LOBA-308052 format. One record per atom (N, C-alpha, C): residue in three letters; x, y, z. Coordinates in nm, 3 decimals, decimal comma. Layout:
BEGIN
["ALA" [X Y Z]]
...
//
This chain:
BEGIN
["UNK" [1,497 -32,507 14,434]]
["UNK" [1,525 -32,374 14,432]]
["UNK" [1,377 -32,314 14,458]]
["UNK" [1,395 -32,188 14,565]]
["UNK" [1,262 -32,148 14,597]]
["UNK" [1,252 -32,034 14,530]]
["UNK" [1,115 -32,019 14,475]]
["UNK" [1,040 -31,926 14,392]]
["UNK" [0,992 -31,802 14,495]]
["UNK" [1,069 -31,679 14,428]]
["UNK" [1,065 -31,540 14,545]]
["UNK" [0,907 -31,486 14,473]]
["UNK" [0,846 -31,432 14,543]]
["UNK" [0,711 -31,374 14,514]]
["UNK" [0,756 -31,222 14,548]]
["UNK" [0,743 -31,113 14,456]]
["UNK" [0,779 -30,989 14,485]]
["UNK" [0,644 -30,896 14,544]]
["UNK" [0,656 -30,806 14,659]]
["UNK" [0,533 -30,728 14,694]]
["UNK" [0,544 -30,629 14,656]]
["UNK" [0,666 -30,582 14,649]]
["UNK" [0,698 -30,438 14,593]]
["UNK" [0,807 -30,425 14,497]]
["UNK" [0,812 -30,280 14,451]]
["UNK" [0,927 -30,267 14,339]]
["UNK" [1,060 -30,305 14,377]]
["UNK" [1,084 -30,299 14,511]]
["UNK" [1,217 -30,334 14,547]]
["UNK" [1,234 -30,466 14,575]]
["UNK" [1,140 -30,550 14,576]]
["UNK" [1,159 -30,695 14,637]]
["UNK" [1,279 -30,774 14,559]]
["UNK" [1,323 -30,873 14,631]]
["UNK" [1,442 -30,937 14,591]]
["UNK" [1,367 -31,037 14,515]]
["UNK" [1,401 -31,076 14,378]]
["UNK" [1,339 -31,188 14,337]]
["UNK" [1,438 -31,319 14,303]]
["UNK" [1,554 -31,295 14,331]]
["UNK" [1,651 -31,386 14,266]]
["UNK" [1,737 -31,432 14,399]]
["UNK" [1,737 -31,566 14,430]]
["UNK" [1,780 -31,632 14,562]]
["UNK" [1,924 -31,594 14,583]]
["UNK" [2,017 -31,571 14,476]]
["UNK" [2,163 -31,525 14,509]]
["UNK" [2,183 -31,392 14,600]]
["UNK" [2,098 -31,302 14,519]]
["UNK" [2,083 -31,170 14,576]]
["UNK" [2,027 -31,156 14,722]]
["UNK" [1,903 -31,265 14,758]]
["UNK" [1,874 -31,274 14,887]]
["UNK" [1,979 -31,319 14,971]]
["UNK" [2,050 -31,433 14,933]]
["UNK" [2,157 -31,473 15,036]]
["UNK" [2,252 -31,370 15,051]]
["UNK" [2,307 -31,301 14,936]]
["UNK" [2,399 -31,172 14,977]]
["UNK" [2,348 -31,090 15,085]]
["UNK" [2,233 -31,041 15,086]]
["UNK" [2,141 -30,954 15,172]]
["UNK" [2,138 -31,039 15,304]]
["UNK" [2,110 -31,128 15,305]]
["UNK" [2,130 -31,213 15,434]]
["UNK" [2,249 -31,194 15,511]]
["UNK" [2,351 -31,220 15,448]]
["UNK" [2,499 -31,235 15,510]]
["UNK" [2,531 -31,095 15,520]]
["UNK" [2,511 -31,009 15,438]]
["UNK" [2,519 -30,862 15,509]]
["UNK" [2,470 -30,818 15,622]]
["UNK" [2,306 -30,870 15,641]]
["UNK" [2,242 -30,805 15,744]]
["UNK" [2,300 -30,885 15,872]]
["UNK" [2,343 -31,023 15,860]]
["UNK" [2,406 -31,109 15,949]]
["UNK" [2,522 -31,025 16,039]]
["UNK" [2,618 -31,003 15,910]]
["UNK" [2,749 -30,918 15,970]]
["UNK" [2,718 -30,782 16,048]]
["UNK" [2,606 -30,689 15,996]]
["UNK" [2,600 -30,561 16,066]]
["UNK" [2,516 -30,581 16,177]]
["UNK" [2,417 -30,661 16,174]]
["UNK" [2,349 -30,706 16,275]]
["UNK" [2,199 -30,639 16,267]]
["UNK" [2,161 -30,565 16,169]]
["UNK" [2,036 -30,525 16,133]]
["UNK" [2,002 -30,514 15,980]]
["UNK" [1,884 -30,515 15,965]]
["UNK" [1,838 -30,512 15,822]]
["UNK" [1,756 -30,374 15,780]]
["UNK" [1,756 -30,305 15,669]]
["UNK" [1,702 -30,162 15,634]]
["UNK" [1,610 -30,230 15,485]]
["UNK" [1,488 -30,167 15,485]]
["UNK" [1,417 -30,190 15,372]]
["UNK" [1,377 -30,050 15,298]]
["UNK" [1,364 -30,061 15,190]]
["UNK" [1,307 -29,914 15,142]]
["UNK" [1,187 -29,960 15,061]]
["UNK" [1,092 -29,902 15,076]]
["UNK" [0,952 -29,908 15,010]]
["UNK" [0,944 -30,051 14,965]]
["UNK" [0,935 -30,145 15,051]]
["UNK" [0,943 -30,279 14,993]]
["UNK" [0,793 -30,322 15,017]]
["UNK" [0,718 -30,300 15,087]]
["UNK" [0,556 -30,319 15,098]]
["UNK" [0,500 -30,192 15,040]]
["UNK" [0,516 -30,049 15,086]]
["UNK" [0,458 -29,950 15,079]]
["UNK" [0,547 -29,853 15,009]]
["UNK" [0,521 -29,781 14,924]]
["UNK" [0,558 -29,659 14,889]]
["UNK" [0,588 -29,547 14,979]]
["UNK" [0,703 -29,505 14,985]]
["UNK" [0,731 -29,381 15,092]]
["UNK" [0,767 -29,427 15,220]]
["UNK" [0,782 -29,565 15,259]]
["UNK" [0,812 -29,615 15,383]]
["UNK" [0,951 -29,681 15,395]]
["UNK" [1,016 -29,674 15,484]]
["UNK" [1,159 -29,751 15,496]]
["UNK" [1,134 -29,788 15,630]]
["UNK" [1,202 -29,939 15,660]]
["UNK" [1,200 -30,005 15,766]]
["UNK" [1,317 -30,050 15,813]]
["UNK" [1,327 -30,081 15,946]]
["UNK" [1,481 -30,113 16,004]]
["UNK" [1,423 -30,222 16,090]]
["UNK" [1,511 -30,348 16,107]]
["UNK" [1,468 -30,434 16,194]]
["UNK" [1,611 -30,502 16,224]]
["UNK" [1,580 -30,562 16,335]]
["UNK" [1,709 -30,677 16,378]]
["UNK" [1,639 -30,791 16,465]]
["UNK" [1,720 -30,887 16,487]]
["UNK" [1,681 -31,028 16,576]]
["UNK" [1,681 -30,999 16,702]]
["UNK" [1,559 -31,055 16,777]]
["UNK" [1,570 -31,086 16,914]]
["UNK" [1,636 -31,213 16,940]]
["UNK" [1,738 -31,200 17,021]]
["UNK" [1,802 -31,320 17,048]]
["UNK" [1,786 -31,359 17,220]]
["UNK" [1,796 -31,481 17,233]]
["UNK" [1,774 -31,505 17,373]]
["UNK" [1,908 -31,540 17,437]]
["UNK" [1,935 -31,569 17,565]]
["UNK" [2,023 -31,565 17,636]]
["UNK" [2,152 -31,659 17,590]]
["UNK" [2,117 -31,737 17,510]]
["UNK" [2,234 -31,855 17,426]]
["UNK" [2,257 -31,793 17,305]]
["UNK" [2,187 -31,683 17,256]]
["UNK" [2,253 -31,614 17,119]]
["UNK" [2,142 -31,668 16,997]]
["UNK" [2,056 -31,744 17,039]]
["UNK" [1,947 -31,811 16,947]]
["UNK" [1,848 -31,713 16,902]]
["UNK" [1,817 -31,708 16,771]]
["UNK" [1,710 -31,589 16,721]]
["UNK" [1,578 -31,656 16,741]]
["UNK" [1,499 -31,568 16,841]]
["UNK" [1,341 -31,622 16,871]]
["UNK" [1,264 -31,525 16,808]]
["UNK" [1,289 -31,426 16,724]]
["UNK" [1,209 -31,339 16,647]]
["UNK" [1,269 -31,194 16,611]]
["UNK" [1,201 -31,120 16,608]]
["UNK" [1,278 -30,977 16,535]]
["UNK" [1,193 -30,879 16,598]]
["UNK" [1,238 -30,748 16,578]]
["UNK" [1,181 -30,611 16,636]]
["UNK" [1,229 -30,541 16,539]]
["UNK" [1,129 -30,419 16,498]]
["UNK" [1,155 -30,331 16,417]]
["UNK" [1,060 -30,217 16,389]]
["UNK" [1,098 -30,127 16,304]]
["UNK" [1,004 -29,985 16,311]]
["UNK" [1,012 -29,972 16,159]]
["UNK" [0,894 -29,898 16,132]]
["UNK" [0,882 -29,844 15,982]]
["UNK" [0,859 -29,706 15,985]]
["UNK" [0,892 -29,634 15,920]]
["UNK" [0,904 -29,467 15,933]]
["UNK" [0,890 -29,402 15,787]]
["UNK" [0,825 -29,295 15,741]]
["UNK" [0,837 -29,233 15,632]]
["UNK" [0,966 -29,211 15,567]]
["UNK" [0,991 -29,236 15,455]]
["UNK" [1,108 -29,234 15,392]]
["UNK" [1,168 -29,069 15,419]]
["UNK" [1,082 -28,958 15,381]]
["UNK" [1,134 -28,822 15,409]]
["UNK" [1,084 -28,789 15,554]]
["UNK" [1,178 -28,695 15,608]]
["UNK" [1,259 -28,606 15,565]]
["UNK" [1,439 -28,644 15,582]]
["UNK" [1,436 -28,774 15,615]]
["UNK" [1,601 -28,804 15,645]]
["UNK" [1,646 -28,913 15,553]]
["UNK" [1,780 -28,900 15,527]]
["UNK" [1,816 -29,035 15,465]]
["UNK" [1,830 -29,159 15,540]]
["UNK" [1,885 -29,256 15,460]]
["UNK" [1,865 -29,382 15,495]]
["UNK" [1,980 -29,383 15,616]]
["UNK" [2,101 -29,339 15,595]]
["UNK" [2,189 -29,324 15,696]]
["UNK" [2,143 -29,253 15,842]]
["UNK" [2,096 -29,137 15,817]]
["UNK" [2,035 -29,058 15,940]]
["UNK" [1,920 -29,122 16,008]]
["UNK" [1,855 -29,225 15,922]]
["UNK" [1,749 -29,315 16,000]]
["UNK" [1,821 -29,413 16,078]]
["UNK" [1,911 -29,471 16,018]]
["UNK" [1,986 -29,593 16,102]]
["UNK" [2,066 -29,527 16,229]]
["UNK" [2,122 -29,424 16,203]]
["UNK" [2,195 -29,341 16,290]]
["UNK" [2,091 -29,315 16,418]]
["UNK" [1,974 -29,279 16,379]]
["UNK" [1,864 -29,241 16,491]]
["UNK" [1,791 -29,343 16,534]]
["UNK" [1,761 -29,454 16,496]]
["UNK" [1,661 -29,562 16,523]]
["UNK" [1,758 -29,691 16,573]]
["UNK" [1,869 -29,701 16,514]]
["UNK" [1,943 -29,839 16,544]]
["UNK" [1,997 -29,829 16,683]]
["UNK" [2,015 -29,742 16,758]]
["UNK" [2,051 -29,763 16,903]]
["UNK" [1,934 -29,751 17,000]]
["UNK" [1,810 -29,721 16,989]]
["UNK" [1,706 -29,740 17,086]]
["UNK" [1,656 -29,887 17,024]]
["UNK" [1,641 -29,910 16,903]]
["UNK" [1,634 -30,048 16,872]]
["UNK" [1,706 -30,162 16,928]]
["UNK" [1,826 -30,147 16,932]]
["UNK" [1,942 -30,240 16,995]]
["UNK" [1,930 -30,240 17,143]]
["UNK" [1,887 -30,127 17,210]]
["UNK" [1,860 -30,111 17,361]]
["UNK" [1,745 -30,208 17,380]]
["UNK" [1,609 -30,182 17,315]]
["UNK" [1,495 -30,256 17,286]]
["UNK" [1,527 -30,413 17,308]]
["UNK" [1,579 -30,458 17,210]]
["UNK" [1,649 -30,580 17,191]]
["UNK" [1,723 -30,644 17,292]]
["UNK" [1,811 -30,560 17,356]]
["UNK" [1,891 -30,587 17,473]]
["UNK" [1,805 -30,616 17,601]]
["UNK" [1,693 -30,538 17,620]]
["UNK" [1,602 -30,570 17,736]]
["UNK" [1,530 -30,677 17,714]]
["UNK" [1,472 -30,698 17,604]]
["UNK" [1,394 -30,828 17,592]]
["UNK" [1,455 -30,950 17,604]]
["UNK" [1,593 -30,956 17,600]]
["UNK" [1,662 -31,074 17,584]]
["UNK" [1,646 -31,166 17,691]]
["UNK" [1,641 -31,112 17,839]]
["UNK" [1,638 -31,222 17,922]]
["UNK" [1,497 -31,286 17,949]]
["UNK" [1,412 -31,230 17,853]]
["UNK" [1,298 -31,249 17,864]]
["UNK" [1,248 -31,344 17,757]]
["UNK" [1,318 -31,377 17,683]]
["UNK" [1,319 -31,492 17,567]]
["UNK" [1,341 -31,613 17,593]]
//
């Protein structure tokens, strides 16, 4: 079993919780973090896939937690993030 090291207060320390989060991320197509490495910051990221659909990397953004909610941040930033990932796909 892998030993998890926590970098911030909300870091996952249990394997089962991490696996659940990975499954949710795969299903929704993106990942959101809250204050994982730095207080007051929220991040959103998604996989960069090649033409075969294989993950070759990731693309993401980090923004201040205020003044928007998590849902507002996803609604605002996910579409351009998806567009960027799609534009990069032929290059991977």
